[in-house]
RODO-2510 file (C-alpha; in nm, 4 decimals, decimal comma):
residues 456
     n   res          X          Y          Z
     1     m    -0,9843     1,9773    -5,9921
     2     g    -0,6687     2,1672    -6,0970
     3     l    -0,3493     1,9994    -6,2104
     4     l    -0,1709     2,0767    -5,8798
     5     s    -0,4522     1,9292    -5,6715
     6     s    -0,4600     1,6202    -5,8919
     7     l    -0,0871     1,5713    -5,8444
     8     q    -0,1237     1,6104    -5,4664
     9     v    -0,3910     1,3406    -5,4537
    10     l    -0,1800     1,1095    -5,6689
    11     a     0,1188     1,1731    -5,4416
    12     q    -0,0807     1,0537    -5,1449
    13     l    -0,1386     0,7194    -5,3106
    14     n     0,2233     0,6113    -5,3150
    15     s     0,4919     0,5580    -5,0552
    16     d     0,6200     0,9167    -5,0842
    17     g     0,2900     1,0315    -4,9352
    18     a     0,2657     0,7323    -4,6988
    19     y    -0,0424     0,6167    -4,8946
    20     k    -0,2398     0,8343    -4,6552
    21     k    -0,6135     0,8972    -4,6705
    22     p    -0,8520     1,0981    -4,4510
    23     l    -0,9896     0,8879    -4,1664
    24     k    -1,3454     0,9742    -4,2684
    25     e    -1,2813     0,8286    -4,6149
    26     v    -1,1225     0,5146    -4,4704
    27     i    -1,4198     0,4593    -4,2385
    28     a    -1,6525     0,4841    -4,5371
    29     s    -1,4428     0,2213    -4,7167
    30     i    -1,4630    -0,0095    -4,4151
    31     e    -1,8410     0,0346    -4,4009
    32     n    -1,8761    -0,0505    -4,7693
    33     r    -1,6414    -0,3459    -4,7665
    34     f    -1,7782    -0,5170    -4,4545
    35     g    -2,1408    -0,4047    -4,4696
    36     v    -2,1384    -0,2286    -4,1330
    37     k    -2,2296     0,1141    -3,9966
    38     i    -1,9836     0,3089    -3,7816
    39     k    -2,1281     0,6081    -3,5960
    40     y    -1,9002     0,8911    -3,4869
    41     a    -1,8852     1,2539    -3,3872
    42     d    -1,7172     1,4756    -3,6450
    43     s    -1,4721     1,5939    -3,3783
    44     l    -1,3232     1,2447    -3,3673
    45     v    -1,2325     1,2366    -3,7389
    46     v    -1,1712     1,5962    -3,8456
    47     g    -0,8091     1,6523    -3,9405
    48     k    -0,7115     1,2872    -3,8857
    49     w    -0,5328     1,0889    -4,1561
    50     v    -0,4481     0,7204    -4,1891
    51     n    -0,1007     0,6429    -4,3165
    52     y    -0,0734     0,3400    -4,5472
    53     a    -0,4523     0,3275    -4,5363
    54     n    -0,5195     0,0574    -4,7962
    55     w    -0,2371    -0,1558    -4,6562
    56     r    -0,4185    -0,1822    -4,3229
    57     f    -0,7177    -0,3706    -4,4640
    58     r    -0,7461    -0,7420    -4,3832
    59     p    -1,0094    -1,0049    -4,4711
    60     d    -1,1786    -0,9673    -4,1316
    61     l    -1,3398    -0,6549    -3,9860
    62     e    -1,1856    -0,6689    -3,6378
    63     t    -0,8240    -0,6801    -3,7534
    64     t    -0,8893    -0,4037    -4,0066
    65     l    -1,0441    -0,1807    -3,7408
    66     d    -0,7516    -0,2404    -3,5039
    67     n    -0,4971    -0,1672    -3,7788
    68     v    -0,6688     0,1569    -3,8776
    69     l    -0,7771     0,2934    -3,5403
    70     m    -0,5148     0,1903    -3,2844
    71     p    -0,2371     0,4182    -3,4210
    72     l    -0,4826     0,7085    -3,3816
    73     d    -0,5751     0,6111    -3,0228
    74     l    -0,9291     0,5333    -3,1341
    75     k    -1,1491     0,2254    -3,1045
    76     v    -1,5020     0,1105    -3,1781
    77     k    -1,7665    -0,0363    -2,9506
    78     k    -2,0181    -0,2780    -3,0945
    79     e    -2,3713    -0,1540    -3,0235
    80     k    -2,5584    -0,4256    -3,2079
    81     d    -2,5182    -0,6498    -3,5110
    82     k    -2,3277    -0,4639    -3,7836
    83     q    -2,3432    -0,1334    -3,5940
    84     y    -2,0465     0,0229    -3,4147
    85     k    -1,9644     0,3505    -3,2445
    86     l    -1,6270     0,5228    -3,2672
    87     s    -1,4672     0,6437    -2,9446
    88     v    -1,1288     0,7369    -2,8060
    89     y    -0,8958     0,4616    -2,6872
    90     e    -0,9694     0,3677    -2,3273
    91     y    -0,6491     0,2598    -2,1553
    92     y    -0,8468     0,1493    -1,8514
    93     r    -1,0891    -0,0866    -2,0299
    94     w    -0,9617    -0,4253    -2,1516
    95     n    -1,1521    -0,7072    -2,3112
    96     v    -1,2471    -0,9875    -2,0737
    97     a    -0,9945    -1,2401    -2,2039
    98     e    -0,7057    -0,9953    -2,1696
    99     g    -0,8145    -0,8929    -1,8199
   100     w    -0,8436    -1,2510    -1,7051
   101     a    -0,5060    -1,3400    -1,8574
   102     e    -0,3472    -1,0512    -1,6692
   103     m    -0,5211    -1,1616    -1,3499
   104     d    -0,3792    -1,5102    -1,3987
   105     r    -0,0303    -1,3694    -1,4602
   106     i    -0,0492    -1,1673    -1,1408
   107     a    -0,1818    -1,4614    -0,9387
   108     s     0,0918    -1,6938    -1,0691
   109     q     0,3467    -1,5041    -0,8589
   110     y     0,2287    -1,6608    -0,5326
   111     a     0,0819    -1,9968    -0,4373
   112     d     0,0497    -1,9769    -0,0602
   113     k    -0,0011    -1,7343     0,2245
   114     a     0,3698    -1,6704     0,2828
   115     a     0,4344    -1,5778    -0,0803
   116     w     0,1201    -1,3641    -0,0894
   117     e     0,2181    -1,1807     0,2307
   118     k     0,5543    -1,0996     0,0750
   119     r     0,3790    -0,9661    -0,2346
   120     k     0,1322    -0,7625    -0,0286
   121     d     0,4079    -0,6170     0,1883
   122     s     0,5844    -0,4908    -0,1240
   123     l     0,2668    -0,3561    -0,2850
   124     k     0,1418    -0,1517     0,0089
   125     p     0,4299     0,1011     0,0305
   126     a     0,4503     0,1081    -0,3487
   127     l     0,0859     0,2204    -0,3717
   128     s     0,1461     0,5051    -0,1271
   129     k     0,4582     0,6074    -0,3162
   130     a     0,2710     0,6042    -0,6483
   131     l     0,0111     0,8325    -0,4907
   132     q     0,2915     1,0602    -0,3679
   133     l     0,1631     1,0183    -0,0135
   134     s     0,4732     0,8640     0,1399
   135     p     0,5244     1,0383     0,3708
   136     l     0,1906     1,2113     0,4177
   137     p     0,1901     1,5907     0,4044
   138     a     0,1454     1,7529     0,7438
   139     s    -0,2117     1,8051     0,8599
   140     p    -0,3240     2,1629     0,9206
   141     g    -0,4579     2,0422     1,2559
   142     t    -0,7461     2,2875     1,2493
   143     a    -1,0867     2,2228     1,4002
   144     p    -1,3548     2,1141     1,1527
   145     i    -1,6351     2,3475     1,0511
   146     i    -1,9659     2,1983     1,1710
   147     t    -2,3200     2,3155     1,0980
   148     a    -2,6175     2,2901     1,3315
   149     k    -2,7463     1,9401     1,3946
   150     r    -3,0752     1,8385     1,2320
   151     i    -3,2946     1,5790     1,4035
   152     f    -3,4931     1,3151     1,2149
   153     n    -3,6647     0,9820     1,2826
   154     g    -3,3988     0,7845     1,4670
   155     y    -3,0965     0,9759     1,3441
   156     s    -2,9318     1,3162     1,3218
   157     v    -2,7337     1,4935     1,0476
   158     e    -2,4713     1,7658     1,0649
   159     n    -2,2578     1,8945     0,7804
   160     i    -1,8841     1,9045     0,8305
   161     a    -1,5881     2,0537     0,6414
   162     i    -1,2397     1,9243     0,7223
   163     e    -0,9262     2,1132     0,6220
   164     i    -0,6978     1,8507     0,4677
   165     l    -0,4257     2,0900     0,3476
   166     p    -0,3951     2,4611     0,4314
   167     g    -0,6971     2,6209     0,2654
   168     v    -0,8245     2,2944     0,1097
   169     y    -1,1499     2,1469     0,2423
   170     i    -1,3338     1,8193     0,2030
   171     n    -1,7030     1,8417     0,2774
   172     g    -1,9619     1,5941     0,3889
   173     s    -2,2463     1,5091     0,6224
   174     l    -2,2238     1,3003     0,9392
   175     y    -2,5236     1,0812     1,0162
   176     k    -2,5514     0,9436     1,3720
   177     p    -2,8112     0,7454     1,5681
   178     l    -3,0214     0,9503     1,8077
   179     q    -2,9841     0,7083     2,0947
   180     y    -2,6811     0,4936     2,1707
   181     k    -2,4448     0,4004     2,4500
   182     g    -2,0690     0,3732     2,4461
   183     k    -1,8644     0,3549     2,1286
   184     i    -2,0281     0,2986     1,7893
   185     p    -1,8995     0,1837     1,4474
   186     v    -1,7688     0,4281     1,1859
   187     i    -1,8614     0,3880     0,8168
   188     l    -1,7046     0,6008     0,5416
   189     n    -1,9350     0,6629     0,2433
   190     p    -1,7544     0,8408    -0,0420
   191     d    -1,9744     0,9364    -0,3365
   192     g    -1,9365     0,7890    -0,6851
   193     h    -1,9597     0,9396    -1,0332
   194     w    -2,3328     0,9932    -1,0491
   195     e    -2,5265     1,3155    -1,0899
   196     k    -2,6226     1,5255    -0,7889
   197     q    -2,3194     1,4027    -0,5938
   198     r    -2,3837     1,3080    -0,2294
   199     y    -2,7127     1,4963    -0,2353
   200     r    -2,8849     1,2125    -0,4225
   201     p    -3,1587     1,0194    -0,2418
   202     d    -2,9601     0,6934    -0,2552
   203     c    -2,6718     0,8536    -0,0623
   204     q    -2,9081     0,9940     0,1980
   205     y    -3,0991     0,6676     0,2318
   206     r    -2,7794     0,4696     0,2769
   207     c    -2,6186     0,6862     0,5419
   208     a    -2,9404     0,7506     0,7341
   209     a    -3,0166     0,3766     0,7372
   210     m    -2,6717     0,3013     0,8743
   211     a    -2,7225     0,5619     1,1445
   212     k    -3,0608     0,4162     1,2378
   213     m    -2,8882     0,0774     1,2670
   214     g    -2,6402     0,2241     1,5154
   215     a    -2,3345     0,3523     1,3268
   216     m    -2,1948     0,6958     1,2478
   217     a    -2,1871     0,7237     0,8688
   218     f    -1,9995     0,9998     0,6892
   219     s    -2,1120     1,0871     0,3346
   220     y    -1,8648     1,2998     0,1409
   221     d    -1,7755     1,4441    -0,1975
   222     l    -1,5106     1,3429    -0,4437
   223     f    -1,2496     1,6067    -0,5270
   224     a    -1,3828     1,8939    -0,7443
   225     w    -1,7305     1,7487    -0,6991
   226     g    -2,0223     1,8910    -0,5038
   227     e    -1,9198     2,1730    -0,2688
   228     s    -1,5572     2,1210    -0,3610
   229     t    -1,6373     2,3148    -0,6803
   230     l    -1,6424     2,6296    -0,4673
   231     q    -1,2647     2,5942    -0,4753
   232     f    -1,1875     2,3931    -0,7864
   233     a    -1,3472     2,3662    -1,1289
   234     y    -1,5418     2,0505    -1,2071
   235     e    -1,2961     1,9807    -1,4898
   236     n    -1,0163     1,9546    -1,2308
   237     h    -1,1683     1,6277    -1,1132
   238     r    -1,0146     1,4697    -1,4224
   239     k    -0,6629     1,5719    -1,3204
   240     s    -0,4435     1,2852    -1,2034
   241     l    -0,3775     1,4612    -0,8727
   242     s    -0,7468     1,4205    -0,7874
   243     m    -0,6718     1,0564    -0,7053
   244     t    -0,4144     1,1601    -0,4482
   245     i    -0,6245     1,4375    -0,2966
   246     q    -0,9191     1,1993    -0,2569
   247     v    -0,7069     0,9463    -0,0687
   248     l    -0,5645     1,2210     0,1511
   249     g    -0,9192     1,3436     0,2135
   250     s    -1,0404     1,0017     0,3282
   251     i    -0,7395     0,9632     0,5576
   252     r    -0,8116     1,3026     0,7159
   253     i    -1,1816     1,2184     0,7543
   254     l    -1,0927     0,8960     0,9299
   255     d    -0,8459     1,0805     1,1507
   256     y    -1,1240     1,3140     1,2592
   257     l    -1,3950     1,0523     1,3093
   258     l    -1,1664     0,8285     1,5144
   259     s    -1,0789     1,1253     1,7355
   260     l    -1,4416     1,1381     1,8508
   261     k    -1,4938     0,9860     2,1945
   262     d    -1,7870     0,7744     2,0738
   263     a    -1,6068     0,6198     1,7735
   264     d    -1,5092     0,2534     1,7946
   265     p    -1,1716     0,2070     1,6190
   266     t    -1,2216    -0,1706     1,6100
   267     r    -1,5363    -0,1359     1,3959
   268     v    -1,4510     0,0833     1,0973
   269     a    -1,5917     0,0136     0,7512
   270     m    -1,6077     0,1768     0,4098
   271     t    -1,8420     0,1448     0,1144
   272     g    -1,8853     0,3286    -0,2141
   273     g    -2,0224     0,2681    -0,5610
   274     s    -1,8605     0,3030    -0,9032
   275     g    -1,5586     0,5365    -0,8725
   276     a    -1,6115     0,5457    -0,4976
   277     g    -1,5975     0,1662    -0,5058
   278     s    -1,2506     0,1849    -0,6623
   279     h    -1,1615     0,4384    -0,3949
   280     t    -1,2917     0,2037    -0,1246
   281     v    -1,0715    -0,0789    -0,2531
   282     l    -0,7619     0,1422    -0,2610
   283     m    -0,8228     0,2956     0,0817
   284     t    -0,8778    -0,0449     0,2401
   285     a    -0,5518    -0,1710     0,0905
   286     i    -0,3392     0,1112     0,2289
   287     d    -0,5161     0,1950     0,5581
   288     d    -0,5332    -0,0878     0,8117
   289     r    -0,7760     0,1101     1,0253
   290     i    -1,0520     0,0058     0,7842
   291     k    -1,1720    -0,3300     0,9173
   292     a    -1,4407    -0,4101     0,6574
   293     s    -1,5221    -0,2921     0,3060
   294     a    -1,7984    -0,3128     0,0480
   295     p    -1,7058    -0,1904    -0,3024
   296     v    -2,0219    -0,1692    -0,5135
   297     v    -2,0468    -0,2003    -0,8965
   298     s    -1,6795    -0,1235    -0,9431
   299     l    -1,4445    -0,4199    -0,9075
   300     s    -1,3142    -0,5999    -1,2168
   301     s    -0,9907    -0,7445    -1,3529
   302     y    -1,0643    -0,5965    -1,6957
   303     f    -1,1502    -0,2432    -1,5840
   304     f    -0,8963    -0,0250    -1,4087
   305     g    -1,1193     0,2767    -1,3446
   306     g    -1,2505     0,5115    -1,6114
   307     c    -1,1653     0,8367    -1,4334
   308     p    -0,8225     0,9773    -1,3449
   309     c    -0,9395     0,9803    -0,9830
   310     e    -0,9282     0,5987    -1,0085
   311     s    -0,6348     0,5369    -1,2401
   312     g    -0,4643     0,8727    -1,2956
   313     m    -0,1697     0,7950    -1,0688
   314     p     0,0484     0,4925    -1,1599
   315     i    -0,0772     0,2595    -0,8868
   316     h    -0,1413    -0,0183    -1,1390
   317     a     0,2268    -0,0187    -1,2374
   318     c     0,3240    -0,1178    -0,8831
   319     g     0,4843    -0,4582    -0,8338
   320     s     0,5545    -0,4959    -1,2068
   321     g     0,1827    -0,4619    -1,2713
   322     t    -0,1253    -0,5042    -1,0562
   323     n    -0,5001    -0,4568    -1,0945
   324     n    -0,7952    -0,3617    -0,8774
   325     v    -0,8821    -0,7213    -0,7918
   326     e    -0,5365    -0,7895    -0,6506
   327     i    -0,5553    -0,4612    -0,4609
   328     a    -0,8918    -0,5758    -0,3227
   329     a    -0,7270    -0,8996    -0,2096
   330     m    -0,4998    -0,6940     0,0142
   331     a    -0,7997    -0,6540     0,2453
   332     a    -0,7817    -1,0236     0,3415
   333     p    -0,8693    -1,1501     0,5976
   334     r    -1,0806    -0,8428     0,6783
   335     p    -1,4486    -0,8954     0,5785
   336     q    -1,5321    -0,7741     0,2276
   337     l    -1,8512    -0,7667     0,0226
   338     i    -1,8298    -0,7339    -0,3560
   339     v    -2,1547    -0,6176    -0,5178
   340     s    -2,1634    -0,6724    -0,8945
   341     d    -2,4235    -0,6582    -1,1709
   342     g    -2,4864    -0,7644    -1,5288
   343     g    -2,4970    -0,4158    -1,6766
   344     d    -2,1349    -0,3005    -1,6490
   345     w    -1,7742    -0,4222    -1,6247
   346     t    -1,8534    -0,6265    -1,3110
   347     d    -2,0766    -0,8571    -1,5157
   348     k    -1,8523    -1,1631    -1,4871
   349     m    -1,7369    -1,1244    -1,1260
   350     p    -1,8543    -1,4721    -1,0116
   351     e    -1,6776    -1,6507    -1,2975
   352     h    -1,3123    -1,5614    -1,2471
   353     d    -1,2285    -1,2705    -1,0183
   354     f    -1,4296    -1,3748    -0,7139
   355     p    -1,2804    -1,7278    -0,7051
   356     y    -0,9360    -1,5610    -0,6986
   357     l    -1,0402    -1,3542    -0,3958
   358     q    -1,1788    -1,6638    -0,2251
   359     k    -0,8458    -1,8402    -0,2777
   360     v    -0,6522    -1,5574    -0,1129
   361     y    -0,8970    -1,5395     0,1781
   362     d    -0,8771    -1,9178     0,2153
   363     w    -0,5043    -1,8907     0,2856
   364     y    -0,6083    -1,7108     0,6053
   365     g    -0,8816    -1,9619     0,6850
   366     a    -1,1261    -1,6808     0,6093
   367     k    -1,2903    -1,7892     0,2846
   368     t    -1,6340    -1,7235     0,4367
   369     l    -1,5447    -1,3597     0,5063
   370     v    -1,5435    -1,2523     0,1424
   371     y    -1,8846    -1,2294    -0,0209
   372     n    -2,0223    -1,1601    -0,3658
   373     t    -2,3759    -1,0429    -0,4281
   374     h    -2,4191    -1,0650    -0,8052
   375     l    -2,7274    -0,9100    -0,9643
   376     p    -2,7225    -1,0241    -1,3288
   377     n    -3,0339    -0,8296    -1,4285
   378     d    -2,9279    -0,5040    -1,2637
   379     k    -2,7476    -0,2043    -1,4086
   380     h    -2,4799     0,0349    -1,2867
   381     d    -2,6238     0,2174    -0,9852
   382     f    -2,6452     0,2106    -0,6057
   383     g    -3,0159     0,1320    -0,5939
   384     l    -3,2042    -0,0511    -0,3220
   385     s    -3,1063    -0,3919    -0,4602
   386     k    -2,7431    -0,2981    -0,3909
   387     r    -2,8063    -0,1207    -0,0619
   388     i    -2,9851    -0,4195     0,0931
   389     p    -2,6812    -0,6545     0,0823
   390     v    -2,4616    -0,3675     0,2053
   391     y    -2,6947    -0,3139     0,5035
   392     q    -2,6934    -0,6860     0,5782
   393     f    -2,3142    -0,7039     0,5504
   394     m    -2,2602    -0,4033     0,7775
   395     a    -2,5099    -0,5367     1,0335
   396     k    -2,3402    -0,8767     1,0424
   397     t    -1,9833    -0,7440     1,0391
   398     l    -2,0183    -0,4455     1,2720
   399     g    -2,2886    -0,5760     1,5036
   400     l    -2,5561    -0,3298     1,3945
   401     n    -2,9310    -0,3572     1,4468
   402     l    -3,0769    -0,4486     1,1076
   403     k    -3,4265    -0,4600     1,2561
   404     a    -3,4156    -0,0819     1,2920
   405     i    -3,4729    -0,0524     0,9160
   406     q    -3,6990    -0,3541     0,8644
   407     d    -4,0774    -0,3628     0,8453
   408     t    -4,2964    -0,6162     1,0246
   409     n    -4,2307    -0,8684     0,7451
   410     g    -3,8548    -0,8373     0,7796
   411     q    -3,8140    -0,6383     0,4572
   412     i    -3,5829    -0,3367     0,4344
   413     d    -3,7936    -0,0234     0,4756
   414     e    -3,6381     0,3170     0,4065
   415     s    -3,9694     0,5053     0,4207
   416     g    -3,8881     0,6541     0,7605
   417     i    -3,5894     0,8395     0,6168
   418     t    -3,6165     1,2056     0,5209
   419     v    -3,4593     1,3037     0,1893
   420     e    -3,3398     1,6587     0,2393
   421     k    -3,3055     1,9212    -0,0292
   422     e    -2,9577     1,9663    -0,1668
   423     t    -2,8880     2,3000    -0,0003
   424     a    -2,9604     2,1541     0,3436
   425     l    -2,6459     1,9420     0,3040
   426     y    -2,4160     2,2338     0,2261
   427     v    -2,1500     2,3276     0,4803
   428     f    -2,0750     2,6720     0,3398
   429     g    -2,4239     2,8061     0,2719
   430     e    -2,6510     2,8186    -0,0308
   431     k    -2,4155     3,0458    -0,2258
   432     g    -2,0867     2,9401    -0,0707
   433     e    -2,0819     3,2494     0,1461
   434     g    -1,9457     3,0519     0,4404
   435     l    -1,6299     2,9391     0,2636
   436     p    -1,3380     3,0651     0,4770
   437     a    -1,1434     3,3596     0,3414
   438     t    -0,8265     3,1510     0,3698
   439     a    -0,9579     2,8873     0,1298
   440     i    -0,7499     2,8588    -0,1854
   441     k    -0,9144     2,8634    -0,5264
   442     g    -0,7807     2,7156    -0,8483
   443     f    -0,6052     2,3923    -0,9344
   444     d    -0,2714     2,5631    -0,9986
   445     k    -0,2637     2,6859    -0,6393
   446     l    -0,3524     2,3418    -0,5096
   447     e    -0,0794     2,1806    -0,7162
   448     t     0,1805     2,4280    -0,5901
   449     l     0,0649     2,3820    -0,2317
   450     f     0,0631     2,0035    -0,2496
   451     y     0,4080     1,9613    -0,3999
   452     k     0,5503     2,2155    -0,1568
   453     s     0,3963     2,0199     0,1312
   454     i     0,5499     1,6856     0,0280
   455     n     0,8929     1,8265    -0,0525
   456     h     0,9509     1,9717     0,2930
***
């Protein structure tokens, strides 16, 4: 090492150089001192330095890690004893104690129905304002694009694209019973953050089963997801505006479905899993047309939504701070099913968050209208174990025929449902050739269009 380099290193080890060391070197020191292993991708440490590095060490590992990593917006997750993994700071994920403390702070603001109603009445317009949907942009008012109807065992499917802003489409598939009389329930089924979007078998099973039971069920894509990628890049889904566009999309879908002569506006429900569960909670809070809801593997006081489509807009800053559980409480006294499991951030739902919801519902004399199906040995998915309680809830709440999907022993039987290939569910053709020429492409154009529409 040359004299100049030696002097530079020495300079870093005093206050003139902020005692700084490369993050990679500091991590190695932490590993040696505390006898742990910290795994990381090189991209997370390259070019990063820790100011006053040695000064940040404390006798315990946790405080040392916080002191070193928090200023760099990094954190570690414990994988097993003495093994950790480095990751970026997650603003939306709190530890359980902090989440529960925040839930308690929020709940301390009201102790009876009157105080809660005042809180709810202030939150509702604030949520719409935070989404920049107050007032709503004008609807294009165009007729939806509908594909040919396909007939299956007890139900039909047709793909539909709805223009929610000029040149902006939301796409989905409408499942309906083959035989029915009069008006039937409407169930919105947004898709969550799983692979294969709404084309997955679990989405098809769920919506077809609901149709066989006697409802019209609409399965649809998140923004920049599925067929929406014909217009916008998949990466655009992680833009904050995706949260707003998704809410606008669900409002427009509901507008359309309730315009149908066979739709019953008194029996409207919504269910979704993961990110679509967060979306279900938010939609139910701001749209009184939704009479029942079933958020699946999503709701938690210590998780605010890991995608910008769930937490990208400042809805959680409303009312001097709120969370998804309080927003879910805004559904009261409308029936609500919370499905939780032991393999994600819903793992402690029965212990703290659900009792809060029961308390709010009890103020309306409706404590028995909020349910929690907790599956402690399950993981984060929308598998059959989650679909069964959703079917039962929808049948009970909307007056559907559960027997239509039960076998002779009374067990749920989805074997009569046809899982179609992905391309069969496209509105615009296998290669997007049916996308209208007037459709806009690119997030920049959408952004310009949206802000122009709300500033008129």
